[in-house]
C-alpha positions as CSV (number, residue, x, y, z in Angstrom):
1,X,-17.6,10.3,-4.6
2,X,-14.5,10.7,-6.6
3,X,-10.9,10.5,-5.3
4,X,-7.7,11.4,-7.0
5,X,-5.0,8.8,-7.8
6,X,-2.7,10.1,-5.0
7,X,-5.4,10.7,-2.4
8,X,-4.9,7.6,-0.3
9,X,-1.1,7.9,0.0
10,X,-1.4,11.5,1.1
11,X,-4.3,11.3,3.6
12,X,-2.3,12.5,6.5
13,X,-1.1,15.7,4.8
14,X,-2.7,19.1,5.2
15,X,-3.5,21.5,2.3
16,X,-0.2,23.4,2.6
17,X,1.8,20.2,2.3
18,X,-0.3,19.0,-0.7
19,X,0.3,22.4,-2.3
20,X,4.0,21.9,-2.0
21,X,3.7,18.5,-3.8
22,X,1.6,20.2,-6.6
23,X,4.2,23.0,-6.8
24,X,7.1,20.6,-7.1
25,X,5.3,18.6,-9.8
26,X,4.3,21.6,-11.8
27,X,7.7,23.3,-11.6
28,X,9.4,20.0,-12.9
29,X,6.9,19.9,-15.7
30,X,7.4,23.6,-16.5
31,X,11.0,22.8,-17.4
32,X,9.8,20.4,-20.1
33,X,7.2,22.7,-21.8
34,X,7.7,26.0,-23.6
35,X,4.1,27.1,-23.1
36,X,4.5,27.9,-19.4
37,X,6.8,30.7,-18.3
38,X,5.9,30.7,-14.5
39,X,4.0,28.7,-12.0
40,X,2.6,30.1,-8.7
41,X,0.8,27.8,-6.2
42,X,-0.8,29.2,-3.1
43,X,-3.1,28.0,-0.3
44,X,-6.0,29.7,1.4
45,X,-7.8,28.6,4.6
46,X,-11.3,29.8,5.4
47,X,-14.2,28.8,7.5
48,X,-15.6,26.5,4.9
49,X,-12.3,24.6,4.3
50,X,-9.2,25.3,2.3
51,X,-8.1,25.9,-1.3
52,X,-5.1,25.3,-3.5
53,X,-4.9,28.0,-6.2
54,X,-2.6,27.6,-9.2
55,X,-1.7,30.5,-11.4
56,X,0.1,29.8,-14.7
57,X,1.9,32.5,-16.7
58,X,1.6,31.2,-20.2
59,X,3.7,32.3,-23.1
60,X,1.7,34.7,-25.2
61,X,3.2,33.2,-28.4
62,X,2.2,29.7,-27.5
63,X,-0.4,27.9,-29.7
64,X,-3.8,27.6,-28.2
65,X,-3.6,23.9,-28.0
66,X,-0.3,24.1,-26.0
67,X,-1.9,26.6,-23.6
68,X,-5.0,24.4,-23.2
69,X,-2.9,21.3,-22.6
70,X,-1.0,23.3,-19.9
71,X,-4.2,24.1,-18.1
72,X,-5.4,20.5,-18.4
73,X,-2.2,19.2,-16.9
74,X,-2.3,21.7,-14.0
75,X,-6.0,20.7,-13.3
76,X,-5.0,17.1,-13.1
77,X,-2.0,17.8,-10.9
78,X,-4.3,19.7,-8.4
79,X,-7.1,17.2,-8.4
80,X,-5.0,14.0,-8.0
81,X,-4.7,14.5,-4.3
82,X,-8.3,15.6,-3.8
83,X,-11.6,13.9,-2.7
84,X,-14.9,15.3,-3.9
85,X,-18.4,14.3,-2.9
86,X,-20.6,17.1,-4.2
87,X,-24.2,17.6,-5.2
88,X,-24.9,21.2,-6.3
89,X,-28.6,20.5,-6.6
90,X,-28.9,19.9,-2.8
91,X,-26.1,22.4,-2.0
92,X,-23.9,19.7,-0.6
93,X,-20.1,20.1,-1.0
94,X,-17.7,17.7,0.8
95,X,-14.1,18.1,-0.5
96,X,-10.6,17.7,0.9
97,X,-9.9,21.2,-0.6
98,X,-11.1,23.4,-3.4
99,X,-8.7,23.6,-6.3
100,X,-8.5,26.3,-9.0
101,X,-6.3,26.9,-12.0
102,X,-6.0,30.3,-13.6
103,X,-3.8,31.9,-16.3
104,X,-2.9,35.2,-17.9
105,X,-4.2,34.8,-21.4
106,X,-7.9,35.5,-21.1
107,X,-10.3,33.1,-22.8
108,X,-9.1,29.8,-24.3
109,X,-11.8,28.1,-26.3
110,X,-12.8,24.7,-24.8
111,X,-12.4,23.0,-28.2
112,X,-8.6,23.6,-27.9
113,X,-8.3,21.4,-24.9
114,X,-6.7,18.1,-25.5
115,X,-7.9,14.7,-24.3
């Protein structure tokens, strides 16, 4: 099982409250980077749990490495509040919420992602 760095301190919060924290962090970060033009954070609730969905509007003129770093940062921001205990081979998924990050630029090669 893996837990994010801020999981313990936010155990009493629901997905909507966590999404607000993610939104606040990403919007503050957006002001410090030229690669991200807009940030949208939404939540979904469904019978199998809940999800936090982040949509980044990236500058089309940004370098691929900047765009990839933006996606990595957003993924870290979403996952720092999460707990995951999953085994896809036995079809077992136990998470606090499902988190996804998407963007407007199409495919960004994985080798562009920073460390």
